[in-house]
Every structure is written in C-alpha cells, then in structure tokens.
C-alpha positions in Angstrom: 17.1 241.2 65.9 18.7 242.8 63.3 22.1 244.2 63.4 23.2 247.7 63.3 24.8 249.5 60.6 27.7 250.9 61.8 28.8 253.2 58.5 27.8 256.8 59.0 26.1 258.6 56.8 29.0 261.3 55.8 31.2 258.0 54.1 32.5 258.1 51.0 34.2 254.9 49.6 34.9 256.3 46.4 31.6 254.1 44.8 29.6 256.0 42.1 26.1 256.0 42.6 25.1 253.7 39.3 27.2 251.1 41.2 24.9 250.6 43.9 24.4 246.7 44.2 22.3 246.6 47.6 19.8 244.1 47.3 21.5 241.7 44.5 22.7 238.6 45.1 26.2 238.3 44.2 26.9 234.9 42.3 31.0 234.3 43.1 32.5 232.4 40.4 29.4 233.0 37.5 31.8 232.6 34.7 34.1 230.4 36.0 32.9 227.5 34.0 32.3 228.8 30.6 36.0 229.7 30.5 36.8 226.2 31.6 35.6 224.7 28.6 36.2 227.8 26.1 34.3 229.9 24.4 33.4 231.6 21.3 33.1 235.5 20.9 31.7 236.8 17.9 32.2 240.6 16.9 29.4 242.3 14.6 31.2 244.5 11.8 29.8 248.4 10.3 29.6 246.4 7.1 26.8 243.4 9.1 29.5 241.1 8.7 29.9 238.7 11.9 33.6 237.4 13.1 34.3 235.0 15.1 37.1 233.7 17.1 37.1 230.1 19.4 39.4 230.9 22.7 40.4 227.4 24.2 40.0 227.0 28.1 41.6 228.6 30.3 45.2 227.3 32.2 46.7 228.8 35.0 50.1 227.8 36.2 51.6 228.2 39.7 53.8 231.1 40.7 56.8 228.8 41.0 56.3 227.6 37.2 55.6 230.9 35.9 58.9 232.2 37.0 60.1 230.3 33.9 57.9 230.9 31.5 56.7 234.4 30.2 53.9 233.7 27.9 52.3 230.9 25.7 54.6 230.2 23.0 57.5 229.5 26.0 55.3 226.9 27.8 54.3 225.3 24.2 58.1 224.8 23.3 59.2 223.1 26.2 55.6 220.7 25.9 56.6 219.8 22.4 60.1 219.2 23.6 59.0 216.8 26.5 56.0 214.9 23.7 59.2 214.3 21.5 60.9 211.6 24.2 57.8 210.3 24.8 57.5 207.0 22.8 54.9 207.2 19.9 51.5 205.0 20.9 48.8 205.1 19.1 45.7 207.0 20.5 43.4 204.6 22.9 46.3 202.5 23.5 46.3 200.3 26.9 49.4 199.0 28.8 50.0 196.0 28.5 48.8 193.7 31.6 51.3 191.2 32.9 50.4 188.6 35.3 52.7 187.7 37.8 53.3 184.0 39.3 53.4 182.7 42.2 55.5 180.2 42.7 53.8 177.1 43.8 54.2 177.1 47.8 56.6 174.2 49.3 54.7 171.4 50.9 56.1 169.7 54.1 55.9 166.3 54.6 54.6 166.8 58.9 56.7 163.2 60.0 54.2 161.1 62.1 
C-alpha cells in the first residue's frame, strides 16, 4: 500500500522548477571525508596558467572553545604557547617503561 501524498497541487514551496530532485537519491556527507583529508583546488586562468592551492584538513572547534578563539591565528598562537611548555622529545621517542618489582612475600612458618 502506497502512502498518500497530502501536499496540495497549488502548494508553493519557493523552489524553482530546475531544482526538482524527485527521483534522485541524496547522499549524506558525500564530501565530508574528502574535507577531513584535505584537498587541492586548481584555478584555470584565461592566459592558460593553472594556479593550485592546497587546503588542509578541516578542524571544527566546539562552541565553548570557539567563544575564546575567534580565528585560526588565535588558535595557532595558543597552541604554539602550549608547545613551548612541553619538554623537548625526539619524534617517535617512547615513554620509559618502568618495571615495578614486587617485594617477596614473607613466608610464615607453620608450627606443628
């Protein structure tokens, strides 16, 4: 049984006829992963040259953090300040593994 379409024929949703998407399957987040990886834009100029510009991955700030950082420059300055506070480590250096030795348990002699 098909659902009845309750929209009247004279209903105007404000969409132009060229934006009719009936019969087309929409894909949610189609370009989301591409933006997370970064992408390159090529601009073809009239003189035949091509200008390329790379855009890195998109980073989204949470609303409470975005109150304090209004642009990318302020975020970068804050992160650079934090980086100076971190002790210098070689890239790929692993944390020292400490072995905790257990103290031997005392054996209690059982009297007979």
